[in-house]
N, C-alpha and C positions, 0 to 999 in steps of 0.2 A: 097445486099451484107446486114449483118446485123452487126450496132451497137457496140461499150462497152455496156456490159450496168452500168446500173444507171451512165449515163452521160444523162444533156442538149444532148450534139446533139441525143443522140438515142430517148428520150424522145418526142425532135419536130419531127426527123424524124419516129417515131408513131404518132404521130399528116398529117403529113402531106401526113401519106396512112391513115387517115379518120376512126383511130379505136374508139372507145368507149371510150374507156378507155386506162390508162397505170397503172401499177404495179412499186413498187419503194420500194426499202428494206433499213432500217434506226437503228440504232442502234446510243446513248444515249452515249456521253461523253464527260459531265464535262458537263453538264447542255448545248449540242449543239443537236442536232439532225444532224448527216451523214451520206450521201445519199449514203449505201455503201451493200455488201450482206456477205462481207467473215468480219471473226471477226482479219482478219488478214486485213496487205495493204501489201502483198507481190503482188497478187492477177491478182489483176485491176490496184493498181499503182506502181510509182518509188517508193515508201520508201516503205520501209519496216517496221515489227515487228507490236504486235497485235498493233489493234488502241485502247484498252481502257487501255494501259499504256503508249499511242504515247503522250506528253510532247503539247502546244500549238500551240507553232511557226509551232513542226514538222506536225501536222495539215491545219493547217494553208497554209503550204506550198505546202506540197504536191500538187501532180499530180496525173489524170488517166495515162494511155497509152497513151488516145489519148490529150494528154497534155492539156488539162483543170482541172484548181482547184476541190476541192473533194467539190460536190452540200453539199447542206444543206439541208437542210426541206423547208424554206419559198424561197427557193431561187428557186427548183425548179418547187413550186406552182406558182411563179412572169410570168415562162416563158410557165403555161398551161390555154388553153380558156379556158370560164367557164362546155362548153357544154361539154369538156374533163373529166370524171372521173378519180379519185389518190385513188387506193386500195394501202395503204403501210402496209407493212408489217413492225409488228416488230421483228426485231432480237437482241440478247442481252438482256440488264436487259429491265426491264418496265419501261417504257417510261410514263401513261397515264396524268401524267401530265405536263407535257410538247408537250403531242402532241399536246391539248386538249386548251392552252393558244394559240401553232401557231395558227390549226385551227380554235379560234377565230376574226381570220384577213381574213378570207377569207369565207363569211358567203353563195355566192353564189354560190361557187365550191359543186362538188359531194365527199362524201367521203368514205371510203370501206374500213376501218381499221380490219386486219386478222395478225393470227400469227398457227406456226405452238402451240400453250402453253395458249391457253386457258381459263388459269388465270388472264392471261395479256389483253383477255379484258373483264374482267368483272366491272372493275370499270368503265370502260363507258357504261355498262348498264344504270346507275342511275345521273351521272354528266354529263352523254352527252347524248340524247336517240335517237338523229336526225341521231348519225350516226352508217352508218348503221357501221356491224359489222361480222367477217366468220373469224369461225376455219377452221383449215387445216388439213386433214386430208391422210396423205400416206399410210396406214392400216387401213385395216378394224378394226374397233371394235363396237360389241353389243353395246356401251354406245352412242356412235354418238349422234343418233337423242339425248339425253339426254344434254351431252352438248351444242349441239344450241339453246336445249330446255332453259335452267340455265340462260344463257347469252343473251335471247332477237335475237342468231343473223336476220340476213336479209338472209344469203345467207351459203354455205359449200362450201369449196371445197376439191375436190378429186383428186388425181392423174387416169391420163385417167383409169390405167387400173378395179381401184373399181366402175366406170360406169356400170346402168344399166338400163334394160328401169324401171325395180324394183324400182330401188332405185330411180327415176328424178322422177316415177309417185310418189313417200309417202315421197318424201321431197314435190313435187307440194299442195299432201294432207296435210300437215302439214304447210303449207304457207313459203314453206324456195321456193331456188331456188340452181342448182347445177353449178358451175363451175371445169370445169376441166383442169389440167396443168400436163403434157408441150405439148401443139399438132405442132408438123411442117406438118406434114405428111396430102398429099390432101386427101388420102382414111381414114386412121384416124378420119381428122376434121371430114365428108362425114359423118362416120358411125358414129360417135358421134350423130351426125345434125337430121340423123334420130330417133336417140332413145328422142329427144327428150330433151339434152343438154342445159340451157337458154344462155352457153359463156364460150369460151377458151381462158385457155394465151397461149400463141405462142411468140418464140424468132422470125418469122416473119411473120409483118400481111399484108401482100404483097396482092396484086385482087384472087390470085387462094384460099387459104385460106379463105378468104372473101366470096371467088365461092365454096364453100366444106360447109359454113356452113346455106349456105341461098340460095343451091340446090333446098330442099325440098319442 
C-alpha cells in the first residue's frame, strides 16, 4: 500500500521499509515551512484554495486526506531517525533563511536540499556549506554541469528518461552523483542500477525495488 504523500504516516512507513532517505516538499507561508507538494490544498487535504493565500487558522485546522494535521518541516524531522537522510525540495517562494533556521536545531541529521529552480539553492552555498545541494532537471540542457558547479552541488536529480551510462560517468568524473526520479518499476530500477545510478526516488520503497537496485 502506498501512503498519502508528504504525511507523517508516509514517512514512518518509509522508515519501516528501511529506506536510506525520505524526500519531502516544502512551501513557506507566513514564515512557516509547510510540507506539501501542490500550491493548492485541494488534492491532498480536506481544505480548498491556494496555500499561500490561506489564513493561519485555515492552515492550522487543515487536515490531510488521511486525517493528519498539515505537517510542518520541524515536526517531520522530529519523527525521523538520524540515520535516515532527508531530502527537502523547495517549492514556491525562496526560503533559505527559514530552512537554515530550522535545520540549525538538528546538527546530527543528514540533509539534502533540492529544487527545480537552482537560484533557490544559491544562498546555501556560502551560508551553509555543509548542507548538500541538488538541482533538479526534468529535461536535459547543456548548462546542467555548469549549473551544478556554480552552486557546489552534491548531486543532480534527473527524470529517469534522461539517465545514461555516459552521463553517470561524466557526473562521477565531476565529483557529482546522479539520482533518478520517479522509479516504481522493478525492470527500470534494475536497468538504472546496471548503468551505475547512485540512487532512485520511488513511491513504493519495498523489498522488490531495493532488490532491483542492489542485484548487480
